[in-house]
N, C-alpha and C positions, 0 to 999 in steps of 0.2 A: 482675344489674345492679351495677356498681361505679363507683368514681370515674373509671375510664378512659372511661366513657360520657359524661363531661362534657367540654366543649371545653377542651383543654389550654392554649390561649392565654388564656382567661379565668381559669383557675386560676393560671397563671403570673403574671398581672397582680395577683393577690391573694396576695402572698407570705406574709401573716400570717393566712391563713384557717384553716389546719390546723397543729397542733403535733405534733411527733413524740413528745412525751411521753405516757406512760400514767399515769393517775391511779388509784391504789389506794384503795378505800373499804371500810372494815370492814363486814361483813355486818350488824352491829348498827346501824350508822348508816344503811345502806340501808333496814333495817326501820323504823327510827325515822322516816325521812322518809316512808315509806308510811303509817305510823300518823298522822303529823301531817296529811298530805294527806287521809286519811279523816276526820279530825276536822273539818277545814275544810269538806269536802264535806257533812258531816252538818249543820253550822250553816247553810250556804248553802241547803240544802233546806228550811229552816224557813219557814213563812209570814211570820213576823216579819222574816226577812231580806229577803224580797222587798219588804216595805213600807219597810224601812230603806234598801235600796239603790235604791229607785225603779225597779224593773225592769219594772213592769207596763204602763207607758205606751207605746202606739204600737208598730207593727211586727208583722210576721207571721213568727215564727221557723220555721214549718213543721216543728216538732219538732227542729230543729237544736240541738245542745248546745254547739257550738263546737269546732272542731278545734284541735289543738296548743296546749293549755293548758300554760303553762310555770310550774312551781313552782321558784323559784330559791332555793338555799340557800348559806349559808356553813357550813363544817365548823369548829366551835369545839372547845375542849378539853372542854367539857361535853357538849353535844348539837348536832346540826345545827340551824341557825337559819334559819327561812324569812324571807328579806328582802323578797320581793315575789312577786306572782302576775301573770303576763302572759297576755293573749290573743294570738292569732296569733304565738306564740313562734317566731322564725326558727331555722333550722339543724337542724330535726328530720330532714330527709332527708339532709343532708350528714353529720350525726353517725351516722346509720344506715349510710350508705355507708362511712364511715371505719371503723366497727366491723364491717363486713361482715356485717350482720344482715338477711338476706333475709326472715326471719320478721317482722321489724319493718316492712319495706317492704310485705309482704302485709297486715299489720295496718293500715297507713296507708290502703291502697286500700279495705279493708273499712270503715274509719272513714268515709271520704267517702261510700260507698254507704249506710251507716247514716244519715248526716246527711240524705241525700236521701229516705229513707224507703222505702216499698214500690215506688215508681216506679223504672223502670230508668234508671240514670245513663248518659247518652250523651255529654254535652258539659259541659266545665268551663272556666270563665274564671279564670285566675290573674291577679288584678288588683292593681296597685300604681301609684303615681304614677311616670311615666317609668321603667317597669320595667327597661329596658336600662341605665339609669344607676345602679341599685341595687347595692350591694356584694354582696348575696346573689343577684344575677341568675343565677349558675350553678345555684342551687338551683331557680329557676323552670324552667330548661331540664331539670333532672333530673326534676322533677315531670311535665313534659310527656312525657318518655320513659317514665316509670313508668306514667302513665295510658294511654299508647298501647299499652304491653305488655299491658294488661288490657282492651283494646278500647274505651277511652274517649278521645274526641278532646278535647284541651286546647289553648286559645289563651292567649297571654300579652298583656295589654293594659293601657292606661291607662284609668281610669274614664271619662274624657271620650270614649272611643271606643265606649262602650256606648249603646244606644238602647232606650227602652221603647216598644214599639208592637206592634200586632196581637196584644195579649194576652200578650206575653212580653218578655223581655230579650234583646237581640240584639247580636252583634258581627259587623259586616258582614252576611253572609248566613247566619250560624250562630245558631240559637236556643239560648240558654244554659240548661242545666238547673240548674247550681250555680255559684256564685261562690266561689272560694277567696280570701278577702279578706285581702290583706297590707297594707292601708292603715293608716296611723297616725292618720288622722282617724276616731277610734273611734265617733263619733256620726253619721258620714256627713253632716255639716252643711255642709261647704264646697261652693261652686257646682260644681266639677268632678264631685262625687259625686251630682249631682241625679238622674240616671237610676237609679243604683244605690240611692239612698235610696228613691226612689219604688217601685222593684221590691221592696224590703224591706217597705215599708208596705203594698203591695198583695198581697204573697205571690206575685209574678210569677216568682220564682226562689228557690231555696234560697241564702241568704247565710250563709256561715260563715267565721270567727266574725262575729257581728252585734252591734249596739249593746247589746242587753239582756244578752248574756253578758259584755260588757266591764263594764257597770255592776254586774253580779252578782259578778264576781270581781276585776277588775283595777284599779278605782279605788283609789288608795292610802289613801283615807279608810276603806275597809273594814277595813284593818289596825288602825285605832283601835278599832273595835268588837270585832274578834277578840282584842284584848288588854285588853278591859274586862270584868273578872270580874263586876262588879255587873250590868252590862247583860246579859251572857250568862246569868247566873242568872235574871234577870227573864224571859228568853225560854224558860226551862225546859231549858237545856243541862245535861246530866248533869255531875256534879262531876268524874268521871274525864276527860271530854272537855275540860272547862275547864282542868284541870291540864295536859293535853297541849298545849293551845293556848298557855297562859301560859308553859310551859317551852320551847316551840319557836318562838315568834315574839317578836322583840325588842319591848318596849313601844313603842307608837306613839301620838303625840299630835298633835292639830291645832295648828298654829302660828297664834296670834292676837296682834294688836298689844298688847293689854293685858297679855300675859305676856312682853313683849319682854325685860325685864331678867332674868327667870328663865331664858329660853332662851339668852340670851347668856352668862350665868354658867355654864351647863351645856353649852355648845356643844361642848367637846372630847370629850364622851361621847355626842354625837349625830350622826346623819346626816340631812341635810335633802333631801326629795324633793318635787317638784311633785305635787299630788294626782292630776292627770289626765295626768301625763307618761308617757313610755315610755323604756325603755332607761336610759341614763345622762344624758340631756339635762337640763341645768340642775339636776343633783343635786350636793350638796356635803358633804364631810366637814366637821364643825364646826370641827375644829382647823385647817382651811385657810381659814376664812372671813375676809373683810375686813368692816369695818363697812359699806362701800358695798353689798356683795353681801347682807349680812344685812338691810339696809333693803329691798332688792328682794324678799327672801324674805318679810318682814313684809307687804309690799304685795301679794304674790301669794297663791296658794292652796296652802299647803305643809303637809306633815306632817314631824314630827321623830321619828326612830326611834333607839332605843338602839343604840349602835354595836356591831356584831358583826363583828369583824375576820375576814377570810377566812383559810383555811389556805394554806400554800404548798407548791409542788411543785418539786423540783430538775429543771432542764432544761439540757441541753447546748446552749449557744449559741456557735457558732464556736469550739468546743474548750474553752470555759470553762463551768463549772457555775454556773447562775444560779437564784435562787429566784424563781418567779413565783407570783402570787396565783391562787387557783382559785375560780370560781363554779361550783356544781354545779346543773345544770338537770334536773328530772324532766319529761319530756314526758308529759302525762296526757290521757286521754280518758274522760269519764264516770267519773271517780274512779279509773281504772286506770292505773298507770304502764306506759307502752309502752317507754320507753328512758330511761336516765340517761346524761348526757354532761357534760363539763366545758368551761369556757372559761378559758383561762390569759391573764394580762395583768399589766402593771405600771401604776401610777398609781392614781387614786382609784376608777375604775370600769372595767368591762369595755370592751374596745375591740379592734379588729383592726389595731393599729399596733405591737404589741410583738414584737420579735425573739424567735423561739421560741414565741410565743403562738398563740392561736387555739383552735379546737375540739380537744379531746383525748379520747381513748378512756378510758372508766371500766372498771375491773375490780374484782371483789369480792375483798377481801383476806382 
């Protein structure tokens, strides 16, 4: 399977989905990222972390660990810096096709089967709000083809098209074994997700990723704990692990109104992110802030992270060399890195609007 299996008209309409550039990353940096991921995973496995992240309430995970965990890094002059962790990180299939990694595609299918447990996986629903309108809709179609090649029927649907009845979760006349959840309503709290949420609560289908895995990993407030040496020590985290975390994650703080003057004074050294946000929505570099936006941040639920500027990659754009910023994503399942890819862009945050930008292949330098 390769990119030619995806509809050419959809790819043509998404001119900034893929970059022609290749991103070299030194072997030591790849190893350092894996080391930091392992350190995070070791802390997340602690009982104290489950209490801190409030992951124990409600829902039946059915053993699902969460597919496509995304550990996103900036490569700095010192070490790679983990800027955030995302559940349901998009682009894993597209990046594997771009890199021509059939072994990774096979690992993805095995991952979904592992999520479903010992039961045979027959049907998958790839679920997102108005999926055909999503920028990464070509990836949904790619997953559908990949599953079909392995004898698994996959449907693509809006959560409102799912029904919970007769002891299971259904799409039209198809009983769904597993939902590949691409929604950004991470708690499944909105009304259109009612059937999906109830299926999760009752264990009527395997939902992956699910609300508990988001709380465990992707809430931005978790980064505050992961950069709090005193708290980590209280939890019994080994000194070497703490050193790895503090060296590899920019210090992150809760933004509270009583410290407004302090945060404003330091804003040029900070990046502000909504605690429950995703991607780059409502995220701001401090040196670009206006007073009005800063007041909105104070009224919201935000974290402030020490600024870790991304590396740049030279890209040929219309015959001229241009420097684009690079975010490096490690696609991870159960602590193991499956694929490393980059996203190239200009501006404050990653986007798919930059000439010459988009997903880029990573090679070990």
